Each structure stands twice: as structure tokens, then as C-alpha cells.
N, C-alpha and C positions, 0 to 999 in steps of 0.2 A: 517048428521058426532055430534056427541055426544061433549064438549067440555067443557078441562079442564083449566084453570090456576093452574100455580102452582107462589106463593107467598111465596119468603125465605128471612129474610134482614141481612148471614152473611155466612161465608165456607161449617160451620158447617152444616149449615141446607140446605146450595143448595144438599151439598154431601149425607145426610136421605133423600130428595127429590125426589136425583133419582136415589136411590138403586127402591125406590117405585116404580117411574115412567117410571122405565125402564121394572124391571115386571112387566107393563100394555100396556108399548106397547106391547111385547110380547102375551097377552095373548087377546089383542083387540087390531089389528091395528086403527079399522077406530076410532079417537079424536083423534079431536082437539085442539091441543098445542100451551100456551103461557105463556110467564114468568117472571119477576123481580132473576136472576139466574145467578152463575156463570162459573165456568172451566165444574162443575162435568154436570147442566145439560145442556150445549154446548154441553156436549160429547156425549147425545145421541140427540143431533140433536137438543132441541130447546135451541133457542135462546131469551135474556134478552131481552129487552125493553130500559131499559139504565143497565149501569155497577155496578154490585155489592158494592164497592168498594163506590158507594157516598151515600150509605145510613150504611155503616160498622161506625155506631157510639158506642164509651161506654164512661160509665163515668157521673154520672150526671154534671157533666161542661162542659163537650164535648157536653149533646146532648141541655144542654143554646146555650154554644158559636155557637149551628150549630142548634137552634128553627125554625129561618127561609128558611133553606134548608130542615130543615125534613121537616115541614110540605106544600111545597113544591112538595115535592120528596109524601107526601100525597096524595096531592089532584091530579098528573097530576096521580099516579096508579091505583087510583078508576075509572079516567074520560077513561083509558084504560082498564083494563074489564070492566066498565062498555059494552061498546065500542062494543070488546069484546062477552063480553053481556055470560058467560060459563054457562053448566049447575051449577058446582064445580066451585068452591071455594078453592083451597086444599092451605091452611095456616102453614108453621110447621116454631115451635122453631119464635124467634125476636117479643115478644106479646109485645113488646113499637112501634112497627112502622107496621107488617104483621096484629095486633090484631087490630088498628086505622083506617085499609082499609077495613078491614072485616066487621065494625060498621058500618068505613059508606056506603059499601056496602050495606048491606041491608037492609038498609035505604033505598036507590036510589031503590033495583032493589030484592025485598021478595022470586022472586022465584030460586033467583040462593042461592044452595043450598054451606055451609058455615062450611070444613072441618080443623080444626084446631090439626096438628102433634107437640106434645108436646106438654100436658100442662104446665103452667107457675106459677112457685113456692109459693102458695102461700102458703106453708105451710112455708114457709118462713118469707111473708111478703109479707101484704094488703092481709085474704084472704075473707074483703071483695068485693073485684073484682064481686067474682064469680058471685052473683048478676044478675052483669053489663053483663057478658057475659052469659046469660038466652035467652037476648035479641040477639043476632044476629050471635050462635054461634048455628046451625044442627045436630053436634056432636065435639067428643074430645076425643086425643084417647093419651091413658095416657104410660107413661115407668113406671112408679111403682107400684104396686098392691094398695099403702097406700093410693099413692090418688086421687081412688076412691072414697073417704066418701064422699070429698069437695066435689063437685058435682055430687053424688046422692043426698048431702042436698037437691039440687038445682031444683033438674030431672032437670037435663043438659045428654043426653042420651051423653052413655065414653063407649069406649075397654079399658079395660089391654092388651095392644099388646109388652110389655116386650122392652130392652134399647136396641136397632140396634146394638149397640157398643159391645154386648154377641153376638152377632151371629158368627159361624164357615164357611165364606170361604175359601175353597181350590182350592189353587190358584199355578200354576208353580213354580218346586225351581228354586234359585237364586242363582249363583254361585258372594256370597259376601267378598270372597277374592286380587277379585283388589277397592273389595274401604274400608275393611275392613282388618288388618295381621289378621293371623291368630296366631299369639301369641297375640293378645292382647284384650283381655278383652273390653268388654262395656256398657258405661254408656251415655244414651237416656236419652235427654231431652227437655222438652216440656215448648218455655215461651209463648205459643201464637198463637192464628190465627188475631188479628189485632195488628195493628203497633203504637195502645193504649203501646201494654202489653209489645207487641219484646221491643219497646224503652225504657222502663224501667225494662222490667226483663232481656233480652240482655248483661247490664252493669255488671248485674252481675252475672250471666251465667260463665261469662264473668273473672271475679276472683278470683269467684271458680277454675274456669279450672287449672287457673292460681296457681292455691293455692296447686292442685291436684299435677297437673304439678313436683312442688317442689321439693315434695316427695315421686312420683311415678314415675315411665316411665312405663307400662303394660295397663295403659286407653288408647282408643277412643274413644276420645269423640262426637254422635253423636246427629243431633238439626235436629227433626222433626216439614219440615216444609210444610205449604202449599201454594201450586201454585204462591198465591198471596201473597207471606211475604217474598223470599226464594230467592229473589233479594235481599232486606232490610238485614236478615243477614246475608249469605251469604259478602254483601256489611262490615258488622262493623269487622266481625272474619279476612275476608285480611287483614284489616286497621290495627288487632295486632299481624300478622303475626302467628297463630298456627295452629302449622303443622301439630299436631290430633284433628284434627276435620271435621267437614265432617259436610253437612246442606243437606239434604234428603227429597222429594219432591216425589218419585209416590210412590202409593199408595202400588203396593208391594215388598216394597225396603221398606220404613219402617215397615210394618207389620217382619215383615222375623226378621229386624234388632232388633227392641225389645224384640221377642221373644230369642232373642240370647242372649238379657242383659244382664251385671252382675242385674244395678241397674237403677233407673232411675226419673226424676227431674220433675218435674212438677207441671208447673201452676194450681192453682184450680181452677173443669172446668170438663168435665163428658169422656175428654179421661184421668184422671184415674181411671176408670169401661174401658175403654183396656187395659191398664198396668196390671191390677189386676186378665181380665182375659187370658194373657199371660205370668201371674204366676212371674212374676216377683214385687219384691220388691222394695218399691216406697217411697221419702218423699213428701209432695205439696208445696207447695211460691205458697206468691199471695201479692203483694204489689198497692195498688192506691194510687192518694194522697190526703191531706193531709182531706180538705174541705169533698173530697171523700167519708174517712173514717168515717168523725164524722157522715157525712146523713149514712151510709148503721149501722153503728153502734146503732145511733138512731132508726132505723126505724125495723131491719133484729130481732128475734125472736128464730131462734137459735143457738147451742152452741158450731155447728162445724162450717169448709165451704165446707167439701170433706161430698159426700152422705153414701160411705160408710162407716166415721165415724156417722153418722148421726142417717143412719137407724139405728146401734148400738149404739145411747146413750153415746160412749166414744171413745180415741181417739184408732181407729186399725190403722190410718197408721198417723204418726204426719203431725203438722200444722206446719209450719213457714208463718205468718201473716205478714205486716206490719211490725214493726222496727224487728221485727226476722229476717224477710224476706233482709235477706245478707250475701256475701260472707262467715264471717266465720262461723254464726251458719249452714246455710247449709253445708261448708266445715264437721265443728265436727260430724254432722249428717250421715251424709256420712258414715264416716270413721270409727263412731261407730257399726254403720248396720255391714261391710264389716269386720269388728273384730270381729265381734259376729253374728255369721250366725246363729245359730238357734230360735235367733234375727228371720231372714230376713226370716224360714222356719213359722215362729210362725204367723206371719202376713198375707201371704202368705196361710197359711189353714184358719185364718180366715177370708180374701179376699175373699173364694173360698166357702167356710158357708155362707158368704152372697148372694155370687152370682150369687149361688141356689134357694137363694128366689126371686128373679128380671125378672128373665128367662121367655121368652115367650113358651108356648106348641111349635111353632114352630118356627117363626122368628119376629120382630119386624117387617120388609117387609113384608111380607108373612098377618100379619091379619093386617097389615095399606091397602095394596092393597086390601084380602076382604073386607071390611067400603064401596072402593071406589066405589067399582065395584057394591057392593048393591045397593050403591044413582044413580049411571048408568042404571043401569037395570028395575031399580026401578018405 
């Protein structure tokens, strides 16, 4: 029986991995699995060797503060993978964790095929890392076609698979009237999957909601949460006694709520592609502690935080970063768009033009599945 070890480092990677592996389970049931994962992989019957929360760190300072814990988790994970002895180590995103593990595994057992899904953003910073990847990665799966040149240059086998958030998945419709009153417009809010992001952005978004409620009475605000951070968000919302706010973690409900949304406010990240794909106008927000911000500003070589803006080299979706990421600026930006529907339509059209360039021929998960299947049968 063939074996695959699935290695993720945060909920988004857990979700991406589960889409691919659930299809592989149907096509090839004679594969044994082990993983570092979360609720998504667990839902398809693959239990993690430890809780994903134990390795979900963000920011340079938190990594430094937890460096010994991280090293310990890396070493323990490597030991478990070597003991499991898989045919494929399938690592997904979170390169600071997953690729460090993959590098150590490859040194200890060169026969294990290493396939990484979601290339590190070498076009943002540290392009020189690509040379190092060549030593321990057998194949890399790219979300964006423009990334190929960086890996072709070093002769690293790669496949453009497209972005998984752009896949169209049809699910049963759910009656949302018991969640959202029919006479209310929806504003979707995304404050991140990590607790550190939630703790920074949620207070700002709560203040923004209060400002909106002082001027409007026709909006319901919906926080799109993960299973891991739903309780954290709900607790903070309950503490401030907001009546027109919902916190949703069910994937199907979240997707349908997004599709019905008038507007979205989202932290910088790949979720913005899902918002664009739903044809919902939005703004991007992000904030980090001052030390992390100084480090990032020194290292990054791009002008924008959002991938749509990066691809177009201009601001299509407004970005409120660091000092501009405050309740008043968010309120002003959202109200300006709501009062100018032609601007919302213009943003949607420009985003749609961009998305056509980064969709795969089939789907990201199908393309990734094809690569894994080839390794299993070779």
C-alpha cells in the first residue's frame, strides 16, 4: 500500500490539502495517510499527529518568541514522517514550517518524493531561496502562472495549477432568512484565520461597525470565521453587545453569504480572490505590530499587499495598511463606495479581467491531484 504524509501549517493549508486528498481517496482508495492538519483533513478521516494550533504562529516577533517550540515541533514532525516512511511528502503552504520539515526529511531519506503546493512568494522577497528549494523539492505546484519563471530558471519541476479559491463548487442552497433578515444588506468581514490577526483587527472592525450603525440601520455584518477562531470572535462580539452581527464558520453558508453581500472588508490575503470571484466589491486592511512592520517594509520588493493589485501593478482594490488601518478610514472608504455604485462596478469588472488570467483549465485541486497520481504510479 502506498503512503502519503500531508503537511500543513495553518487552517487555509489544511483546507487546500483536504480538497486534493478527498479526490485522491475516491480515485485511489489504496493509500494510507498521516498528517499534520486540522478540522478539514480530520473531516475526511485523516487524524493529525498533533494539534495544528501548536504551530500556527505569525509575524517575526512571535516566531522569535516561540523559536524553541517551533524547532521542537519541526524535529518531532520529521521523526514522525521518517517513521511513517511515506512515498510522498505532500506539503501545503506555510513555508517557514513545512519546507523546513521537507528539507530535513529529504536529507534523512532521499527516496521520499517531496511535492509542495502553493509556492513561497519569492516574487515578494528572498528570491534567492529558490536555489535552496532545488536541493529538496521534487515538484512544486504554482497558483500563478507568472511564478513559473522563478522555478524554471533553477530547473525545478513545476506545474501551474491555478488558484483553488477560484474553483466553482455548486452546493445545496440554504435558506439564509433565519440568519440574515431579508430587509438587510450584508457586509462581509474577514479578520483572518490566525488568533494574532483576529486580536489586532477585530477591535478595529467592531469600532467600524459602531460607526456604521450610528449612520445606517439597513446593514447586517457577518464575520467569516474558521472553526478554530469562531469562539474567539463570537466572545468578543458578545462582550460589546452588537445585535446586527453574525459569526459564521460553515463553509457552505459563508460562500452563500458572500455571494449575497453588498460589500466586503477583508484582511490582506488570498481570501480577497474568493471575494473577487463572488463579484463583491471590497477594500483590503492589514495591521501588524510596529517592529514586524519595519522589518517587512525593509525586506519586501513590491508596492502592494493584494495579489490583484500586484498583478496589475496598480491599486484596483484600495488598501488600508498599518496606520491607515483604523475604523474611521475603513468607514470613509466603505461609505464612499456605497454612495458611488459605478466605482463598485468598475472594481468588479477589473477584478474579473484579472481572474481570467489566473484560473486553471480544470481546477487547482484536479491539477494537483494529477501530479500526486503520477508520483504514486511512477
